[in-house]
MMTF fields as JSON, N, C-alpha, C and O atoms, coordinates in Angstrom:
{
  "mmtfVersion": "1.0.0",
  "mmtfProducer": "UNKNOWN",
  "numBonds": 507,
  "numAtoms": 508,
  "numGroups": 127,
  "numChains": 1,
  "numModels": 1,
  "chainsPerModel": [1],
  "groupsPerChain": [127],
  "chainIdList": ["A"],
  "bondAtomList": [4, 2, 8, 6, 12, 10, 16, 14, 20, 18, 24, 22, 28, 26, 32, 30, 36, 34, 40, 38, 44, 42, 48, 46, 52, 50, 56, 54, 60, 58, 64, 62, 68, 66, 72, 70, 76, 74, 80, 78, 84, 82, 88, 86, 92, 90, 96, 94, 100, 98, 104, 102, 108, 106, 112, 110, 116, 114, 120, 118, 124, 122, 128, 126, 132, 130, 136, 134, 140, 138, 144, 142, 148, 146, 152, 150, 156, 154, 160, 158, 164, 162, 168, 166, 172, 170, 176, 174, 180, 178, 184, 182, 188, 186, 192, 190, 196, 194, 200, 198, 204, 202, 208, 206, 212, 210, 216, 214, 220, 218, 224, 222, 228, 226, 232, 230, 236, 234, 240, 238, 244, 242, 248, 246, 252, 250, 256, 254, 260, 258, 264, 262, 268, 266, 272, 270, 276, 274, 280, 278, 284, 282, 288, 286, 292, 290, 296, 294, 300, 298, 304, 302, 308, 306, 312, 310, 316, 314, 320, 318, 324, 322, 328, 326, 332, 330, 336, 334, 340, 338, 344, 342, 348, 346, 352, 350, 356, 354, 360, 358, 364, 362, 368, 366, 372, 370, 376, 374, 380, 378, 384, 382, 388, 386, 392, 390, 396, 394, 400, 398, 404, 402, 408, 406, 412, 410, 416, 414, 420, 418, 424, 422, 428, 426, 432, 430, 436, 434, 440, 438, 444, 442, 448, 446, 452, 450, 456, 454, 460, 458, 464, 462, 468, 466, 472, 470, 476, 474, 480, 478, 484, 482, 488, 486, 492, 490, 496, 494, 500, 498, 504, 502],
  "bondOrderList": [1, 1, 1, 1, 1, 1, 1, 1, 1, 1, 1, 1, 1, 1, 1, 1, 1, 1, 1, 1, 1, 1, 1, 1, 1, 1, 1, 1, 1, 1, 1, 1, 1, 1, 1, 1, 1, 1, 1, 1, 1, 1, 1, 1, 1, 1, 1, 1, 1, 1, 1, 1, 1, 1, 1, 1, 1, 1, 1, 1, 1, 1, 1, 1, 1, 1, 1, 1, 1, 1, 1, 1, 1, 1, 1, 1, 1, 1, 1, 1, 1, 1, 1, 1, 1, 1, 1, 1, 1, 1, 1, 1, 1, 1, 1, 1, 1, 1, 1, 1, 1, 1, 1, 1, 1, 1, 1, 1, 1, 1, 1, 1, 1, 1, 1, 1, 1, 1, 1, 1, 1, 1, 1, 1, 1, 1],
  "groupList": [{"groupName": "UNK", "atomNameList": ["N", "CA", "C", "O"], "elementList": ["N", "C", "C", "O"], "formalChargeList": [0, 0, 0, 0], "bondAtomList": [1, 0, 2, 1, 3, 2], "bondOrderList": [1, 1, 2], "singleLetterCode": "X", "chemCompType": "L-PEPTIDE LINKING"}],
  "groupTypeList": [0, 0, 0, 0, 0, 0, 0, 0, 0, 0, 0, 0, 0, 0, 0, 0, 0, 0, 0, 0, 0, 0, 0, 0, 0, 0, 0, 0, 0, 0, 0, 0, 0, 0, 0, 0, 0, 0, 0, 0, 0, 0, 0, 0, 0, 0, 0, 0, 0, 0, 0, 0, 0, 0, 0, 0, 0, 0, 0, 0, 0, 0, 0, 0, 0, 0, 0, 0, 0, 0, 0, 0, 0, 0, 0, 0, 0, 0, 0, 0, 0, 0, 0, 0, 0, 0, 0, 0, 0, 0, 0, 0, 0, 0, 0, 0, 0, 0, 0, 0, 0, 0, 0, 0, 0, 0, 0, 0, 0, 0, 0, 0, 0, 0, 0, 0, 0, 0, 0, 0, 0, 0, 0, 0, 0, 0, 0],
  "groupIdList": [1, 2, 3, 4, 5, 6, 7, 8, 9, 10, 11, 12, 13, 14, 15, 16, 17, 18, 19, 20, 21, 22, 23, 24, 25, 26, 27, 28, 29, 30, 31, 32, 33, 34, 35, 36, 37, 38, 39, 40, 41, 42, 43, 44, 45, 46, 47, 48, 49, 50, 51, 52, 53, 54, 55, 56, 57, 58, 59, 60, 61, 62, 63, 64, 65, 66, 67, 68, 69, 70, 71, 72, 73, 74, 75, 76, 77, 78, 79, 80, 81, 82, 83, 84, 85, 86, 87, 88, 89, 90, 91, 92, 93, 94, 95, 96, 97, 98, 99, 100, 101, 102, 103, 104, 105, 106, 107, 108, 109, 110, 111, 112, 113, 114, 115, 116, 117, 118, 119, 120, 121, 122, 123, 124, 125, 126, 127],
  "secStructList": [7, 7, 2, 2, 2, 2, 2, 2, 2, 2, 2, 2, 2, 2, 2, 2, 2, 2, 2, 2, 2, 2, 2, 2, 2, 2, 2, 2, 2, 2, 6, 6, 7, 7, 2, 2, 2, 2, 2, 2, 2, 2, 2, 2, 2, 2, 2, 2, 2, 2, 2, 2, 2, 0, 0, 0, 0, 0, 6, 7, 5, 6, 6, 5, 7, 7, 7, 1, 2, 2, 2, 2, 2, 2, 2, 2, 2, 2, 2, 2, 2, 2, 2, 2, 2, 2, 2, 2, 2, 2, 2, 2, 2, 2, 2, 6, 6, 7, 2, 2, 2, 2, 2, 2, 2, 2, 2, 2, 2, 2, 2, 2, 2, 2, 2, 2, 2, 2, 2, 2, 0, 0, 0, 0, 0, 6, 7],
  "xCoordList": [-4.854, -5.75, -5.608, -4.515, -6.697, -6.732, -6.049, -6.311, -5.182, -4.507, -5.528, -5.353, -6.6, -7.637, -8.384, -8.652, -8.724, -9.396, -8.49, -8.918, -7.246, -6.308, -6.093, -6.036, -5.972, -5.777, -6.944, -6.755, -8.161, -9.364, -9.368, -9.58, -9.137, -9.144, -7.949, -8.078, -6.79, -5.615, -5.883, -5.471, -6.569, -6.916, -7.872, -7.679, -8.896, -9.848, -9.163, -9.37, -8.355, -7.617, -6.652, -6.49, -6.012, -5.055, -5.678, -5.066, -6.886, -7.575, -7.802, -7.576, -8.249, -8.431, -7.11, -7.048, -6.056, -4.74, -4.26, -3.793, -4.376, -3.898, -4.689, -4.116, -5.996, -6.806, -6.384, -6.232, -6.197, -5.761, -4.354, -4.108, -3.441, -2.056, -2.032, -1.365, -2.754, -2.774, -3.355, -2.813, -4.449, -5.09, -4.144, -4.045, -3.462, -2.507, -1.34, -0.917, -0.814, 0.293, -0.089, 0.648, -1.236, -1.683, -1.944, -1.528, -2.623, -2.939, -1.702, -1.603, -0.758, 0.464, 1.289, 1.788, 1.432, 2.243, 1.534, 2.197, 0.215, -0.523, -0.366, -0.412, -0.18, 0.026, 1.473, 1.797, 2.337, 3.71, 4.77, 5.954, 4.385, 5.387, 6.119, 5.543, 7.359, 8.137, 7.601, 6.879, 7.949, 7.439, 7.879, 7.115, 9.084, 9.553, 8.747, 8.253, 8.613, 7.857, 6.386, 5.773, 5.828, 4.434, 4.222, 3.232, 5.158, 5.035, 5.149, 4.366, 6.096, 6.237, 4.989, 4.51, 4.468, 3.247, 2.075, 1.311, 1.936, 0.877, 1.053, 0.095, 2.285, 2.541, 2.381, 1.953, 2.714, 2.499, 1.001, 0.591, 0.198, -1.249, -1.816, -2.624, -1.411, -1.865, -1.363, -2.082, -0.126, 0.461, -0.27, -0.51, -0.615, -1.341, -2.662, -3.004, -3.387, -4.657, -4.423, -5.113, -3.46, -3.218, -2.712, -3.17, -1.782, -1.257, -2.385, -2.496, -3.208, -4.293, -5.334, -5.698, -5.814, -6.844, -6.336, -7.05, -5.118, -4.592, -4.352, -4.578, -3.905, -3.712, -5.016, -5.082, -6.054, -7.351, -8.233, -9.044, -8.078, -8.998, -8.256, -8.481, -7.388, -6.781, -5.998, -6.188, -5.125, -4.255, -4.603, -3.795, -5.8, -6.251, -6.318, -6.56, -6.101, -6.13, -7.174, -7.099, -8.149, -9.229, -9.924, -10.266, -10.129, -10.816, -9.969, -10.465, -8.709, -7.809, -6.907, -6.285, -6.849, -5.979, -4.531, -4.128, -3.768, -2.343, -1.579, -1.041, -1.547, -0.824, 0.296, 0.687, 0.811, 1.827, 3.181, 3.406, 4.081, 5.386, 6.247, 6.808, 6.363, 7.196, 6.686, 7.461, 5.396, 4.801, 4.955, 5.202, 4.808, 4.981, 6.413, 6.616, 7.402, 8.8, 9.05, 9.706, 8.528, 8.691, 7.972, 8.489, 6.774, 6.024, 6.821, 6.925, 7.379, 8.133, 9.367, 9.723, 10.015, 11.184, 10.773, 11.387, 9.73, 9.256, 8.731, 9.001, 7.976, 7.411, 8.517, 8.392, 9.584, 10.692, 11.32, 11.585, 11.554, 12.124, 11.194, 11.63, 9.918, 8.956, 8.744, 8.513, 8.818, 8.679, 9.869, 9.701, 11.052, 12.227, 12.052, 12.349, 11.572, 11.338, 10.267, 10.448, 9.165, 8.065, 8.503, 8.178, 9.231, 9.673, 10.647, 10.59, 11.531, 12.444, 11.637, 11.913, 10.633, 9.82, 9.054, 9.037, 8.422, 7.63, 8.516, 8.149, 9.657, 10.577, 11.123, 11.229, 11.468, 11.965, 10.908, 11.213, 9.679, 8.611, 8.316, 8.108, 8.299, 7.981, 9.049, 8.735, 10.303, 11.382, 11.668, 12.311, 11.204, 11.378, 10.174, 10.075, 9.257, 8.073, 7.181, 6.49, 7.182, 6.401, 5.516, 5.229, 5.093, 4.284, 2.973, 2.516, 2.374, 1.132, 1.292, 0.396, 2.438, 2.699, 2.865, 2.426, 3.483, 3.62, 2.227, 1.951, 1.37, 0.006, -0.732, -1.419, -0.591, -1.304, -0.761, -1.528, 0.534, 1.133, 1.286, 1.57, 1.107, 1.28, 0.433, 0.963, -0.854, -1.629, -1.049, -1.092, -0.513, 0.085, 1.358, 1.56, 2.204, 3.429, 3.079, 3.688, 2.103, 1.709, 1.085, 1.271, 0.354, -0.233, 0.857, 0.757, 1.887, 2.999, 3.737, 4.103, 3.948, 4.614, 3.739, 4.254, 2.429, 1.513, 1.707, 1.476, 2.123, 2.39, 3.515, 3.405, 4.578, 5.67, 5.192, 5.535, 4.408, 3.905, 3.016, 3.064, 2.207, 1.324, 2.14, 1.853, 3.151, 3.941, 4.763, 4.925, 5.277, 5.987, 5.031, 5.395, 3.826, 2.831, 2.409, 2.351, 2.121, 1.608, 2.649, 2.338, 3.886, 4.903, 5.873, 6.646, 5.843, 6.822, 6.208, 6.368, 5.519, 5.049, 3.999, 4.147, 2.944, 1.808, 1.845, 0.812, 2.963, 3.037, 2.815, 2.845],
  "yCoordList": [-37.335, -37.447, -38.827, -39.388, -39.337, -40.658, -40.65, -39.789, -41.615, -41.733, -42.07, -41.681, -42.798, -43.107, -41.852, -41.663, -40.99, -39.725, -38.865, -38.335, -38.735, -37.933, -38.531, -37.807, -39.849, -40.512, -40.281, -40.07, -40.324, -40.109, -38.696, -38.52, -37.704, -36.324, -36.045, -35.318, -36.623, -36.443, -37.017, -36.439, -38.148, -38.76, -37.87, -37.672, -37.335, -36.453, -35.184, -34.78, -34.57, -33.375, -33.742, -32.992, -34.899, -35.35, -35.558, -35.24, -36.088, -36.277, -34.921, -34.766, -33.942, -32.589, -32.023, -31.439, -32.202, -31.701, -32.343, -31.655, -33.661, -34.377, -33.962, -33.787, -33.804, -33.366, -31.98, -31.759, -31.057, -29.709, -29.739, -29.136, -30.44, -30.57, -31.163, -30.636, -32.248, -32.926, -32.027, -31.958, -31.341, -30.458, -29.332, -29.013, -28.743, -27.667, -28.231, -27.619, -29.386, -30.02, -30.293, -29.931, -30.928, -31.252, -29.961, -29.837, -29.014, -27.762, -26.996, -26.561, -26.831, -26.088, -26.813, -26.188, -28.132, -28.858, -28.936, -28.95, -28.985, -28.975, -27.634, -27.561, -26.573, -25.248, -25.008, -23.953, -25.993, -25.896, -25.677, -25.619, -25.553, -25.421, -26.752, -27.811, -26.702, -27.92, -28.742, -28.22, -30.025, -30.878, -30.447, -30.584, -29.934, -29.496, -28.305, -28.314, -27.286, -26.097, -26.441, -25.934, -27.295, -27.693, -28.443, -28.225, -29.327, -30.092, -29.19, -29.326, -28.291, -27.373, -26.493, -26.248, -26.022, -25.224, -25.994, -25.454, -27.24, -28.073, -28.322, -28.253, -28.613, -28.892, -27.651, -27.757, -26.48, -25.242, -25.038, -24.713, -25.228, -25.034, -26.03, -25.655, -27.275, -28.284, -28.032, -28.266, -27.553, -27.294, -26.182, -26.283, -25.146, -24.037, -24.526, -24.2, -25.299, -25.853, -26.83, -26.773, -27.713, -28.764, -28.248, -28.709, -27.307, -26.79, -26.175, -26.414, -25.393, -24.709, -25.71, -25.662, -26.615, -27.565, -28.545, -28.85, -29.037, -29.968, -29.277, -29.874, -28.044, -27.305, -26.953, -26.922, -26.687, -26.29, -27.476, -27.382, -28.582, -29.705, -30.966, -31.452, -31.48, -32.781, -32.848, -33.773, -31.878, -31.92, -30.858, -30.56, -30.289, -29.314, -30.004, -31.207, -29.224, -29.782, -29.028, -27.809, -29.773, -29.185, -28.046, -27.023, -28.232, -27.239, -26.041, -25.129, -26.028, -24.923, -25.307, -26.369, -24.426, -24.661, -24.74, -24.105, -25.529, -25.667, -25.169, -25.95, -23.864, -23.224, -22.397, -22.673, -21.421, -20.545, -20.726, -21.644, -19.81, -19.732, -20.969, -21.434, -21.515, -22.702, -23.894, -24.621, -24.089, -25.195, -24.97, -25.912, -23.729, -23.428, -23.729, -24.291, -23.365, -23.661, -25.166, -25.634, -25.921, -27.379, -27.949, -28.846, -27.423, -27.862, -27.582, -28.449, -26.384, -26.019, -26.894, -27.242, -27.245, -28.122, -29.489, -29.99, -30.084, -31.39, -31.295, -32.166, -30.225, -30.035, -29.931, -30.501, -29.221, -29.058, -30.408, -30.708, -31.215, -32.539, -33.38, -33.962, -33.444, -34.25, -33.706, -34.479, -32.4, -31.806, -32.169, -32.402, -32.221, -32.647, -34.082, -34.383, -34.962, -36.358, -36.428, -37.114, -35.727, -35.727, -35.15, -35.705, -34.051, -33.402, -34.29, -34.367, -34.952, -35.891, -36.991, -37.335, -37.54, -38.616, -38.129, -38.811, -36.952, -36.452, -36.1, -36.368, -35.511, -35.156, -36.421, -36.492, -37.413, -38.682, -39.356, -39.863, -39.361, -39.973, -39.181, -39.759, -37.862, -37.027, -37.139, -37.138, -37.235, -37.307, -38.734, -38.942, -39.724, -41.132, -41.621, -41.405, -42.281, -42.82, -41.763, -42.058, -40.546, -39.472, -38.74, -39.231, -37.557, -36.694, -37.356, -37.171, -38.111, -38.809, -39.745, -39.85, -40.426, -41.304, -40.492, -40.918, -39.352, -38.489, -38.043, -38.029, -37.687, -37.267, -38.411, -38.191, -39.619, -40.768, -41.203, -41.604, -41.126, -41.664, -40.639, -41.016, -39.362, -38.348, -38.622, -38.532, -38.952, -39.232, -40.387, -40.342, -41.408, -42.53, -42.091, -42.437, -41.335, -40.826, -39.979, -40.124, -39.102, -38.226, -39.019, -38.667, -40.075, -40.911, -41.606, -41.705, -42.083, -42.711, -41.702, -42.009, -40.514, -39.475, -39.015, -38.551, -39.142, -38.744, -39.603, -39.13, -40.845, -41.683, -41.086, -41.001, -40.679, -40.008, -38.701, -38.37, -37.972, -36.681, -36.814, -35.963, -37.866, -38.054, -38.204, -37.553, -39.057, -39.28, -38.049, -37.738, -37.354, -36.101, -35.067, -34.34, -34.995, -34.032, -34.365, -33.485, -35.616, -36.039, -35.897, -35.463, -36.265, -36.328, -35.151, -35.011, -34.299, -33.221, -31.872, -30.905, -31.786, -30.495, -29.874, -28.724, -30.61, -30.048, -30.421, -30.344, -30.81, -31.209, -30.056, -30.22],
  "zCoordList": [62.149, 61.021, 60.387, 60.312, 59.95, 59.348, 57.977, 57.137, 57.779, 56.487, 55.395, 54.24, 55.761, 54.769, 54.341, 53.155, 55.303, 54.974, 54.101, 53.076, 54.516, 53.739, 52.36, 51.366, 52.299, 51.009, 50.068, 48.87, 50.621, 49.797, 49.207, 48.008, 50.045, 49.554, 48.636, 47.651, 48.96, 48.116, 46.73, 45.724, 46.677, 45.394, 44.599, 43.399, 45.257, 44.572, 44.054, 42.91, 44.901, 44.479, 43.362, 42.399, 43.496, 42.491, 41.124, 40.104, 41.097, 39.814, 39.148, 37.948, 39.932, 39.374, 38.865, 37.783, 39.658, 39.258, 37.962, 37.055, 37.884, 36.688, 35.46, 34.385, 35.604, 34.458, 33.975, 32.774, 34.902, 34.533, 33.93, 32.885, 34.589, 34.124, 32.718, 31.828, 32.525, 31.23, 30.145, 29.042, 30.447, 29.458, 29.037, 27.852, 29.988, 29.66, 28.856, 27.876, 29.256, 28.534, 27.082, 26.164, 26.877, 25.526, 24.741, 23.589, 25.361, 24.67, 24.234, 23.086, 25.157, 24.818, 23.757, 22.821, 23.905, 22.923, 21.569, 20.532, 21.56, 20.285, 19.581, 18.353, 20.362, 19.78, 19.346, 18.802, 19.59, 19.106, 20.16, 19.83, 21.423, 22.481, 22.632, 22.384, 23.03, 23.229, 24.392, 25.241, 24.437, 25.51, 26.903, 27.858, 27.032, 28.359, 28.855, 29.982, 28.021, 28.417, 28.657, 29.596, 27.814, 27.968, 29.276, 29.975, 29.6, 30.835, 32.06, 33.001, 32.06, 33.2, 33.318, 34.425, 32.199, 32.233, 32.827, 33.627, 32.437, 32.984, 34.471, 35.241, 34.869, 36.284, 37.149, 38.298, 36.622, 37.388, 37.638, 38.752, 36.604, 36.775, 37.778, 38.627, 37.693, 38.635, 40.041, 41.013, 40.157, 41.471, 42.213, 43.416, 41.507, 42.152, 42.74, 43.876, 41.97, 42.44, 43.59, 44.609, 43.426, 44.413, 45.748, 46.793, 45.744, 47.013, 47.827, 49.029, 47.173, 47.87, 48.392, 49.567, 47.525, 47.952, 49.009, 49.964, 48.845, 49.839, 51.177, 52.23, 51.149, 52.397, 53.079, 54.308, 52.305, 52.868, 53.244, 54.166, 52.538, 52.75, 53.214, 54.322, 52.375, 52.611, 53.918, 54.709, 54.149, 55.316, 56.354, 57.233, 56.256, 57.259, 58.618, 58.709, 59.664, 61.025, 61.831, 61.988, 62.338, 63.128, 62.382, 62.975, 61.077, 60.262, 59.864, 59.203, 60.252, 59.928, 58.764, 58.762, 57.782, 56.623, 57.08, 58.055, 56.354, 56.637, 55.421, 54.636, 55.288, 54.194, 54.817, 55.951, 54.137, 54.714, 54.061, 53.272, 54.421, 53.783, 53.906, 52.914, 55.115, 55.307, 54.527, 53.905, 54.562, 53.807, 52.3, 51.547, 51.875, 50.456, 50.009, 48.932, 50.816, 50.455, 50.366, 49.436, 51.332, 51.286, 50.065, 49.398, 49.773, 48.601, 47.325, 46.458, 47.208, 46.008, 45.826, 44.7, 46.92, 46.84, 46.28, 45.338, 46.869, 46.401, 44.966, 44.139, 44.681, 43.35, 42.302, 41.218, 42.605, 41.655, 41.325, 40.161, 42.349, 42.11, 41.236, 40.243, 41.605, 40.854, 39.444, 38.514, 39.276, 37.943, 37.063, 35.866, 37.63, 36.851, 36.359, 35.203, 37.228, 36.833, 35.742, 34.736, 35.942, 34.984, 33.638, 32.587, 33.669, 32.437, 31.669, 30.442, 32.384, 31.736, 31.034, 29.885, 31.741, 31.158, 29.923, 28.899, 30.014, 28.888, 27.696, 26.552, 27.951, 26.866, 26.204, 24.98, 27.017, 26.459, 25.595, 24.516, 26.065, 25.273, 24.003, 22.936, 24.125, 22.953, 21.872, 20.681, 22.281, 21.292, 20.855, 19.826, 21.616, 21.253, 20.473, 19.265, 21.168, 20.476, 19.83, 18.854, 20.35, 19.739, 20.727, 21.819, 20.32, 21.172, 21.581, 22.709, 20.697, 21.021, 22.21, 23.048, 22.282, 23.429, 24.71, 25.779, 24.608, 25.79, 26.26, 27.459, 25.329, 25.695, 26.394, 27.392, 25.876, 26.443, 27.805, 28.679, 27.983, 29.207, 30.326, 31.463, 30.034, 31.074, 32.314, 33.421, 32.191, 33.409, 34.237, 35.467, 33.585, 34.302, 35.035, 36.199, 34.352, 34.983, 36.199, 37.259, 36.046, 37.159, 38.305, 39.47, 37.993, 39.046, 39.855, 41.078, 39.182, 39.898, 40.779, 41.914, 40.253, 41.04, 42.209, 43.226, 42.064, 43.141, 44.385, 45.497, 44.221, 45.387, 46.23, 47.453, 45.579, 46.299, 46.906, 48.041, 46.153, 46.603, 47.837, 48.725, 47.902, 49.062, 50.337, 51.342, 50.3, 51.511, 51.877, 53.057, 50.881, 51.167, 51.748, 52.673, 51.222, 51.715, 53.141, 54.0, 53.381, 54.692, 55.793, 56.901, 55.48, 56.525, 56.549, 57.496, 55.514, 55.493, 55.121, 55.866, 54.001, 53.496, 54.401, 54.815, 54.717, 55.467, 56.951, 57.616, 57.474, 58.888, 59.802, 61.021]
}
């Protein structure tokens, strides 16, 4: 599969994921949930959408979805690591410069983590 094709679809799916993740993060934290819980809630919502769409579209092979238990376990392992990094960043920003800065920078943090996620997805998760 072409890395350009996969990159294009991964980017489109990623934009949807980040929008959903960000909306849940902002919504939960605006309602009074802590930054850690809000971030995990946002990332869970984005992860559910992303695993399914990337397995069905981005990394599908010959029109066949690449989902299943083994891929889900690899996805969860990578997701847990990236969620720890993201949660640390959001909590640090929320308790340092303030919650508003966490709201503004979350899409940037997630975009940077998406680079790692793409290579993990392409070469390990959906192989």
